[in-house]
C-alpha positions in Angstrom: 25.4 32.3 -4.4 24.0 34.2 -1.6 20.7 33.1 -2.6 21.6 29.5 -3.1 22.8 29.7 0.2 19.7 31.3 1.8 17.8 28.5 0.2 19.7 25.6 1.3 20.0 27.1 4.7 16.4 27.3 4.8 15.4 24.1 3.5 17.9 22.9 6.6 15.6 24.9 8.9 12.7 23.0 7.3 14.1 19.8 8.2 14.7 20.8 11.7 10.7 21.7 12.1 9.8 18.5 9.7 11.6 16.4 12.2 10.9 17.7 15.8 7.0 19.0 15.1 8.0 22.3 16.3 8.3 26.0 15.3 12.1 27.0 14.6 13.7 29.8 13.5 16.1 33.1 14.2 15.1 36.6 15.1 16.9 40.0 15.0 16.5 42.5 18.1 16.7 46.3 18.8 15.3 48.4 21.7 15.9 51.1 23.7 17.6 50.3 27.0 17.7 52.7 30.5 19.8 52.0 32.8 19.3 54.0 36.6 21.2 53.6 39.9 22.1 55.2 43.0 26.1 56.4 42.7 26.4 55.7 46.4 26.9 52.2 46.2 30.8 53.0 45.3 32.6 52.7 48.4 34.7 55.8 47.5 31.3 58.2 47.4 29.9 58.8 50.8 27.0 60.9 51.6 23.9 61.0 52.8 22.0 62.3 49.9 21.1 60.0 47.1 23.1 60.5 43.8 20.8 59.1 41.1 22.2 58.5 37.8 21.0 57.3 34.5 21.8 56.7 30.7 20.1 55.2 27.9 21.3 53.4 24.5 19.8 51.6 21.5 20.7 48.0 21.6 21.5 45.4 18.9 21.3 41.7 19.2 20.3 38.2 17.2 19.3 34.9 18.3 17.2 32.1 17.8 14.2 30.1 19.4 12.1 27.2 19.6 8.4 27.0 20.3 7.2 23.6 21.8 3.2 23.3 22.2 2.3 22.6 26.1 -1.6 22.3 25.9 -4.3 23.7 24.0 -3.4 27.2 22.5 -0.3 27.8 24.9 3.2 27.5 24.2 6.7 27.3 25.7 8.6 29.6 23.8 12.6 29.2 24.4 14.6 32.1 23.2 18.6 32.3 23.0 20.3 35.8 21.9 23.4 37.9 22.2 22.9 41.5 22.5 25.0 44.6 22.7 24.7 48.3 23.6 27.2 50.8 25.3 26.1 54.0 27.4 27.5 56.4 30.1 25.5 56.5 33.1 25.5 59.9 34.1 24.4 61.7 37.6 24.1 65.4 38.7 23.4 67.2 41.7 23.6 70.9 42.6 22.9 72.4 46.1 24.4 76.2 45.4 21.0 77.6 45.8 21.0 76.3 49.5 24.4 77.1 50.3 24.9 79.8 53.3 28.4 80.7 54.8 26.9 81.4 58.0 25.5 78.2 58.2 28.3 76.4 57.6 29.9 74.6 60.8 32.6 72.4 58.7 31.9 71.2 55.1 29.2 71.8 52.5 29.0 70.0 49.3 27.7 72.3 46.7 28.3 69.9 43.5 28.3 66.3 42.8 28.8 64.3 39.6 29.3 60.6 38.6 30.0 59.4 35.0 30.3 55.4 34.5 31.0 54.3 31.3 29.7 51.0 30.3 29.7 48.5 27.6 27.8 45.5 27.7 28.1 41.9 25.5 25.4 40.0 27.1 24.4 35.8 26.2 20.6 35.7 27.9 18.1 32.8 27.9 14.6 33.8 27.9 11.8 31.2 28.3 8.2 32.8 28.2 4.5 31.2 27.8 3.1 32.3 24.8 -0.9 32.3 24.5 -2.5 32.1 21.3 -5.4 35.0 21.2 -6.1 34.5 17.8 -4.8 33.3 14.2 -1.2 34.5 13.8 -1.4 36.4 17.1 0.2 35.6 20.5 0.6 37.4 24.0 3.7 36.2 25.9 5.1 36.7 29.4 8.4 35.2 30.9 11.9 35.9 32.5 15.4 36.6 31.1 18.3 35.9 32.5 21.8 36.7 31.0 25.7 36.8 31.5 27.7 40.1 30.7 30.9 39.6 29.6 32.1 43.5 29.4 33.7 45.3 32.2 33.0 49.1 33.0 35.3 51.2 31.8 36.0 53.8 34.6 34.5 55.7 36.8 34.4 60.0 37.3 33.6 61.3 40.0 33.5 64.9 40.4 32.7 67.0 44.0 32.8 70.7 44.8 32.5 71.5 48.5 33.0 74.8 50.5 35.3 74.3 53.9 35.5 76.4 56.5 38.5 78.3 56.9 39.6 77.1 53.5 37.0 78.6 51.1 35.9 76.4 48.1 37.5 73.3 47.0 36.8 71.1 43.7 38.6 67.4 43.1 38.0 65.1 40.5 38.6 61.2 40.9 39.0 58.6 38.3 38.5 55.0 39.7 38.9 51.9 37.4 36.0 49.5 38.5 35.9 45.7 38.3 33.3 43.4 37.3 31.2 42.2 39.6 31.5 39.2 41.1 27.9 38.0 39.4 27.9 39.9 36.2 24.2 39.0 35.3 20.9 40.7 33.9 17.5 39.3 35.3 14.3 40.8 33.7 10.6 40.4 33.6 9.1 40.5 30.3 5.9 40.7 28.6 4.9 41.4 25.0 3.1 40.0 22.0 3.8 38.2 18.8 2.5 38.7 15.2 3.3 36.2 12.3 2.4 37.8 9.0 0.3 35.4 7.0 2.3 35.5 3.9 4.7 32.8 2.6 7.9 34.5 1.4 9.7 32.2 -1.7 8.0 29.1 -0.5 10.5 28.9 2.1 9.9 30.9 5.2 7.8 33.6 6.9 8.4 36.4 9.3 7.5 37.9 12.6 7.3 40.8 14.7 7.3 40.6 18.6 7.4 43.9 20.5 8.0 43.6 24.2 8.7 45.6 27.4 10.6 44.3 30.2 12.1 45.8 33.7 14.7 44.3 36.1 17.9 44.5 37.3 21.6 44.1 36.0 24.9 44.0 38.1 26.8 46.8 36.0 29.9 46.8 38.0 31.9 45.7 41.2 29.8 47.7 43.8 27.0 49.1 41.5 23.7 47.3 40.5 21.4 49.4 38.6 17.6 49.2 37.7 17.1 48.4 34.0 14.2 49.1 31.8 13.8 48.2 27.8 11.4 48.9 25.3 12.1 46.7 22.0 11.2 44.9 18.7 12.1 41.4 18.1 12.1 40.3 13.9 11.4 36.6 13.8 12.2 34.6 10.9 11.3 31.1 10.2 10.8 28.4 7.6 7.3 27.3 6.7 7.0 23.3 7.2 7.7 21.6 4.0 5.3 18.3 3.3 5.7 16.6 -0.4 1.9 16.0 -1.5 1.2 12.4 -1.0 -0.2 10.4 -4.0 -2.7 7.8 -3.6 -1.2 4.2 -3.9 -2.6 0.9 -5.0 -5.2 -0.7 -2.8 -4.9 -4.0 -1.3 -5.7 -6.6 -3.9 -8.4 -9.1 -3.0 -8.5 -12.6 -4.5 -10.8 -12.9 -7.2 -14.2 -14.5 -7.2 -15.8 -17.1 -9.6 -16.6 -15.7 -13.1 -20.5 -15.8 -12.6 -21.1 -13.6 -15.8 -22.0 -14.9 -19.2 -18.8 -14.9 -21.7 -19.5 -12.7 -24.8 -17.5 -12.7 -27.7 -14.6 -10.5 -27.8 -15.7 -6.7 -28.3 -13.2 -3.8 -28.7 -14.1 -0.4 -27.9 -13.0 1.9 -30.6 -12.4 5.7 -29.5 -14.6 8.4 -32.0 -13.8 11.2 -30.1 -13.0 13.9 -33.0 -10.3 15.9 -32.4 -8.3 17.8 -34.6 -5.8 16.5 -37.2 -2.3 17.1 -35.1 1.5 16.8 -36.7 1.2 13.6 -34.7 -1.4 11.4 -33.9 -2.5 8.4 -31.6 -5.0 5.9 -31.4 -6.5 4.1 -28.0 -8.4 1.2 -27.9 -9.1 -1.0 -25.2 -10.4 -4.5 -23.9 -11.3 -6.1 -20.4 -9.0 -8.7 -19.1 -10.3 -11.4 -17.1 -7.7 -14.1 -15.7 -8.3 -17.4 -14.5 -5.5 -20.3 -14.1 -3.2 -18.2 -15.5 -4.7 -17.6 -18.8 -6.2 -14.5 -20.1 -9.5 -13.8 -21.7 -10.7 -10.9 -23.2 -14.2 -9.8 -22.2 -16.5 -6.8 -22.7 -14.8 -3.5 -21.3 -17.6 -3.1 -18.3 -16.8 -3.4 -15.3 -18.7 -5.5 -12.5 -18.1 -4.9 -8.5 -19.0 -8.0 -6.9 -19.8 -7.5 -3.4 -19.2 -10.8 -0.7 -19.9 -10.6 3.0 -17.3 -12.4 5.4 -16.4 -12.5 8.5 -14.1 -9.5 10.5 -12.8 -10.6 14.2 -11.7 -7.5 15.7 -10.3 -7.0 19.1 -11.7 -4.8 21.8 -9.7 -1.9 22.9 -9.5 -1.9 26.3 -9.0 2.0 26.7 -11.3 5.1 27.4 -10.0 8.1 26.2 -10.7 11.6 28.3 -10.9 15.4 27.3 -8.0 17.3 28.5 -8.4 18.0 32.4 -11.6 16.9 33.1 -13.0 13.3 34.3 -16.3 13.6 32.4 -16.9 10.7 30.2 -16.9 12.0 26.4 -20.6 12.1 25.0 -19.0 10.2 21.7 -19.0 7.4 24.4 -22.7 5.4 24.6 -24.2 5.3 27.8 -27.9 3.8 29.0 -30.2 4.5 31.6 -31.2 0.1 31.6 -29.5 -2.8 30.8 -32.5 -3.4 28.8 -31.3 -0.9 26.1 -28.4 -2.8 25.1 -28.7 -5.7 22.5 -25.1 -7.6 22.6 -26.5 -8.8 18.6 -26.6 -5.1 17.1 -23.0 -4.6 17.2 -22.3 -7.0 14.3 -23.7 -4.6 12.1 -21.4 -1.7 13.2 -18.1 -0.5 11.8 -15.3 -1.0 14.5 -15.1 2.6 15.9 -18.8 2.5 16.7 -18.3 -0.7 18.3 -15.5 0.8 20.8 -17.7 3.4 22.1 -20.2 0.8 22.9 -17.1 -0.6 25.2 -18.9 0.6 28.7 -21.9 -1.3 27.5 -19.4 -4.3 26.8 -18.0 -4.8 29.8 -20.9 -4.4 31.9 -22.8 -6.9 29.7 -19.9 -9.2 29.9 -19.8 -8.7 33.5 -23.0 -9.6 34.3 -22.7 -12.8 32.1 -19.6 -14.0 34.3 -20.2 -12.8 37.8 -17.3 -14.3 39.4 -15.1 -12.0 37.0 -13.6 -8.6 38.3 -11.6 -5.8 36.5 -9.4 -3.1 37.1 -9.4 0.6 36.2 -6.4 2.5 35.9 -6.8 6.3 35.4 -3.8 8.0 33.4 -3.2 11.3 32.7 -0.6 13.2 30.4 1.3 15.1 32.8 1.2 18.6 31.1 -0.6 21.7 32.5 -3.4 21.2 34.6 -3.2 17.5 34.7 0.6 17.7 35.7 1.4 15.4 39.0 -2.8 15.3 39.4 -3.2 12.1 40.5 -6.6 12.8 41.6 -7.9 13.5 38.1 -6.6 9.9 37.2 -8.4 8.6 40.0 -11.4 10.5 39.0 -11.6 9.2 35.9 -11.5 5.5 36.7 -14.4 6.3 39.3 -16.4 7.8 36.5 -16.1 4.8 34.8 -16.4 2.2 38.1 -19.8 4.2 39.0 -21.3 4.0 35.6 -20.8 0.0 35.9 -22.3 -0.1 39.1 -25.0 2.6 38.6 -26.4 1.1 35.2 -25.1 -2.7 35.3 -25.5 -3.4 39.0 -22.1 -4.6 38.9 -21.1 -4.8 43.0 -17.7 -2.1 43.5 -16.0 -5.3 45.4 -15.5 -6.8 41.8 -14.0 -3.5 40.5 -10.4 -2.4 41.5 -9.1 1.5 41.2 -5.9 2.4 40.4 -4.2 5.6 39.5 -1.0 6.7 38.3 0.6 9.6 35.8 1.5 8.6 32.5 0.5 5.0 31.5 2.7 2.2 31.4 3.4 2.5 27.6 2.6 6.5 27.0 2.3 7.6 23.4 4.6 10.5 22.4 3.7 12.8 25.4 5.6 16.0 23.3 3.2 16.1 20.6 -1.0 17.0 21.1 -1.9 14.3 19.5 0.2 12.0 22.2 -0.9 13.6 24.9 -4.5 13.1 24.2 -3.8 9.7 23.9 -2.4 9.4 27.6 -5.5 10.9 29.2 -7.3 7.6 29.6 -8.6 4.7 32.1 -7.4 1.5 30.8 -9.7 -1.3 31.6 -7.8 -5.0 32.7 -9.4 -8.1 34.0 -9.2 -11.5 35.5 -11.0 -13.5 32.7 -10.1 -13.4 29.1 -13.7 -13.3 28.1 -14.5 -9.7 29.4 -11.9 -8.3 27.0 -12.1 -11.1 24.1 -12.8 -9.8 20.2 -15.7 -9.4 18.4 -17.0 -10.5 15.0 -18.5 -8.3 12.8 -20.0 -8.2 9.4 -17.7 -6.6 6.6 -18.0 -6.5 2.7 -15.2 -7.3 0.4 -15.0 -6.3 -3.3 -13.9 -8.2 -6.3 -13.9 -6.7 -10.3 -15.0 -8.2 -13.7 -12.7 -8.0 -15.4 -9.5 -7.7 -13.1 -7.7 -5.4 -15.8 -8.5 -3.0 -18.6 -5.7 -3.3 -21.2 -5.2 -0.1 -23.3 -4.0 -0.3 -27.3 -2.0 2.6 -28.6 -1.0 3.3 -32.4 1.4 5.7 -32.9 2.2 7.6 -36.4 5.6 8.5 -35.3 8.4 6.6 -33.4 11.1 9.2 -32.4 9.4 11.8 -29.9 8.8 11.2 -25.8 5.5 11.7 -24.8 4.3 12.6 -21.1 1.6 10.4 -20.5 -1.0 11.4 -17.6 -4.3 9.1 -16.8 -6.9 10.2 -14.5 -9.8 8.4 -13.3 -13.1 10.7 -12.4 -16.7 10.3 -12.1 -18.8 12.7 -14.4 -21.4 12.3 -12.0 -19.4 14.2 -9.3 -16.7 16.4 -10.5 -15.0 16.6 -6.9 -14.3 13.0 -7.5 -11.2 12.1 -9.6 -7.8 10.6 -9.2 -4.2 10.6 -11.0 -3.2 6.9 -11.7 0.3 7.6 -13.5 2.2 10.1 -15.2 5.2 9.3 -16.8 7.5 9.7 -19.9 7.0 7.1 -22.7 9.7 7.0 -25.1 9.9 4.6 -27.2 6.1 4.0 -28.1 4.3 1.0 -26.3 1.7 -1.1 -28.0 -0.3 -1.3 -24.7 -0.3 -1.1 -21.0 -2.8 -2.4 -18.2 -4.3 -1.1 -15.3 -5.6 -3.0 -12.7 -8.9 -2.3 -11.3 -8.3 -3.4 -7.6 -6.0 -0.5 -7.4 -8.3 1.9 -9.1 -11.5 1.9 -7.4 -11.3 3.3 -4.2 -14.3 3.8 -1.9 -15.0 7.2 -3.8 -15.6 5.2 -7.0 -17.7 2.1 -5.9 -21.4 4.1 -6.4 -21.1 5.1 -9.3 -22.8 3.6 -12.5 -20.2 5.4 -14.8 -16.9 6.2 -14.5 -14.3 8.0 -17.2 -10.8 7.7 -17.7 -8.9 10.6 -19.0 -5.7 10.1 -21.2 -3.3 12.9 -21.9 -0.9 12.8 -24.1 1.6 15.8 -23.8 4.3 16.4 -26.6 7.6 18.7 -25.0 8.5 19.8 -29.0 5.1 20.3 -30.1 2.3 21.4 -28.0 -0.1 21.5 -30.8 -0.1 17.9 -30.9 -1.5 17.2 -27.6 -4.1 15.0 -27.4 -6.5 14.3 -24.7 -9.0 10.8 -25.2 -11.9 10.1 -22.8 -13.3 7.1 -22.1 -16.2 6.3 -20.8 -17.0 2.8 -18.7 -20.2 1.7 -17.5 -20.3 0.0 -13.9 -22.6 -2.9 -12.3 -22.8 -3.9 -8.6 -23.3 -7.5 -7.8 -24.1 -9.4 -4.7 -22.2 -13.0 -4.3 -24.4 -15.6 -3.3 -21.4 -18.2 -2.7 -20.5 -19.3 0.6 -17.8 -16.8 2.3 -14.6 -17.9 1.7 -12.7 -15.1 3.1 -12.3 -14.3 7.2 -10.2 -10.8 8.1 -8.8 -10.7 11.5 -7.7 -7.0 12.8 -5.0 -7.4 15.3 -5.2 -5.3 18.7 -2.9 -2.1 18.6 0.8 -2.2 18.3 2.2 0.0 21.2 3.2 3.6 19.9 5.9 3.9 17.7 6.7 0.3 17.9 6.8 -3.0 15.2 7.2 -5.5 18.2 4.8 -7.9 18.7 2.8 -8.1 22.4 1.5 -11.3 24.4 -1.7 -10.0 23.7 -1.2 -10.2 19.9 0.3 -13.6 20.2 -2.7 -14.5 21.8 -4.8 -13.0 19.8 -3.3 -14.8 16.6 -3.3 -18.9 18.6 -7.6 -17.8 19.1 -7.5 -18.2 15.4 -4.8 -20.8 14.8 -7.0 -23.5 13.1 -8.6 -20.8 10.7 -5.1 -19.2 10.0 -3.4 -22.9 9.6 -6.2 -24.1 6.9 -5.8 -21.2 4.5 -5.0 -21.5 0.8 -3.7 -17.4 0.8 -2.8 -15.3 3.4 -2.5 -11.3 3.0 -1.2 -8.8 5.7 -1.7 -5.4 5.4 0.2 -2.9 7.7 -0.8 0.7 8.8 0.0 3.4 11.0 -1.2 6.6 12.4 -0.4 10.0 11.1 1.9 11.2 14.0 5.3 11.8 12.5 6.4 11.8 9.1 4.7 9.6 6.0 8.0 7.9 4.9 8.9 6.9 8.7 5.0 5.9 9.1 5.7 3.6 6.2 8.7 2.0 7.0 7.0 1.4 10.8 4.0 -0.3 8.8 6.4 -2.7 6.7 8.1 -3.7 9.8 4.9 -4.7 11.3 3.8 -7.0 8.7 7.3 -8.5 8.5 7.0 -9.0 12.7 3.8 -10.6 11.7 4.8 -12.7 8.6 8.2 -14.0 10.8 5.9 -15.2 13.5 3.0 -16.7 11.0 5.9 -18.8 9.7 7.7 -20.0 12.7 4.6 -20.6 14.9 1.5 -21.5 12.7 2.7 -22.8 9.7 5.4 -25.2 8.4 8.2 -23.2 6.4 8.1 -25.8 3.4 4.5 -24.9 3.2 5.0 -21.3 2.3 5.7 -19.8 -1.1 5.5 -16.2 -2.5 2.8 -15.1 -4.4 5.2 -14.9 -7.5 5.6 -18.8 -7.4 3.3 -21.5 -8.5 0.9 -22.8 -5.8 0.3 -26.7 -5.1 -2.3 -28.4 -3.3 -0.8 -27.9 0.1 1.3 -24.5 -0.3 -0.1 -21.5 1.4 0.7 -18.0 -0.5 1.6 -15.1 1.8 1.1 -11.7 0.2 2.5 -8.3 2.4 1.1 -4.7 1.9 2.4 -1.6 3.7 0.4 1.1 3.5 1.2 3.3 6.7 -0.8 6.8 6.9 -1.6 6.8 3.2 -4.9 5.3 3.0 -6.3 5.3 6.3 -8.9 2.6 7.8 -9.9 4.8 10.6 -10.3 8.8 11.4 -7.0 10.1 13.4 -8.6 12.9 14.2 -9.2 10.8 17.6 -7.1 8.9 19.9 -9.4 5.5 19.0 -8.8 5.9 15.5 -4.7 6.7 15.9 -4.9 3.2 18.1 -6.8 1.2 16.0 -4.4 2.4 12.9 -1.3 0.9 14.6 -2.2 -2.8 13.3 -1.9 -5.2 11.1 -4.7 -6.8 8.9 -4.8 -10.5 8.5 -6.9 -11.7 5.3 -7.9 -15.3 5.1 -8.7 -17.3 1.8 -9.9 -20.6 2.4 
């Protein structure tokens, strides 16, 4: 029962870590505390010679912590704890060796002692800055402030004196001391933190953090003591749990006409020799070509047809900077003269490479439009060195203005510079990826053509046959089996992907595999692929069977006039599925092309920030928003049918697909790739 509770508790902590993206957990505390103070602070003890008392004790405590990333290798660690310790603060002073009755005029104190019984129950908050020195090792420093709940029990004061004429006199007094008006403990703490690089039970990890602190504590109503503490914290926190993401189906592309000769039906017979098990399965397969709702069998040899088409992509009007610097990153292409730039060369580049030429694209268009002006808005992440650093934002915008003026000879009067903290529509500043995206300069213009889209040349892939149908023959009917199907290339053992894993019962006669969902980019260039079918019998391991089926692959280039177009919408705002005016204007540019389409395919994406399930839902919401706008503003509702219904000469089919972050179309390591991933692709088939 205890073990189940511990596992459930760790899973709960993992859920917190997964939701907030921070390191969260608990710790145990133990330390050696020393208190020291002058008893003359009590009004009942009046003397000119110090009476310093001290006491030591072992403390015990528990607490919780939350680690929040700030900037590179620096974190804010928030500790909340409760602690208990008990000690006696004792002081003794003996001046008997200096006593001479002949020299005493009135009174001479021979001995003094004080004893303060002190019990403390503290609740404290300790924020500290942690600097990551190496993997799993941190140095930290901060302040701690706590509140005292226990009141000192009592003060016992003993005094032995010599009074001239009365001889020696001793007295003992006991006072009940009240709680201090401000019962707090305040310390400055330094230490280190080491996380053990092992995962325990697949659920949590441990860390150890020795520390040293010094400060003061308001012990009693009239007594403040200096406090030093040497201790150690033992941390426990859950390892962040992520489910393994399985590949999902690729976007189905409309088929091209069959250009291959139509040979007679050929069925491949698997002749792989296997030992005779108790149960046997025979596998045959053929290719299936679909046309006008009918199926036709073709040889099981795959042809991939490449067809070029136009891809209309937006110009992302942001330039991103590294942390705490105004230098334009090297990934942005900078030239020395306008003659080095050829605008026509962009059509053969991919989208990110086009974006890295944005400085030259803006400069070229400003020269073509001499009456146009632009506004550069410098922004920062408001974290660390960038906090309230408006001057840094201004320098970033000025760097871009200087480049346009010096290389492209754009008059300074045509460039307006503004500076602010976070952008008007910021990314999440609480995660490193969001902070990097906020370190940017935004470009705006009074002429839409300065920031207009660019048309690139892209490639679509279609497959002949469309599917492979596998026929199975079983010599038994009463036992369930587990079927696993893997596609791989024997030419590169690192390229493999699981296609199916499910229990089959009762036996099935056949099943289909759509090639469009199988041939990811990793498999397009191999002349030979293999399907590995594993049949696992839970009741009889000796009957397990494996079938290896090779398939030849050919590449062809279509000579037909392209019937396709692709539109990549401008990025959605971070964590948003609401269409912006910029996206609506972008769709309106292509309204004639979209409205004349026979079939539309919408594919939604997201960046990798956040959970994969949430990002998938966000991508789906973006697709739904685009579909709703197309239905209301571009098409007549009566012309729209779903992909499953029959299509008339005047109807339009709209297909929808949400990908999320599963199959990234752009590298999300840099801000540019994450921004372009917050989009919807519109495939148009005319």
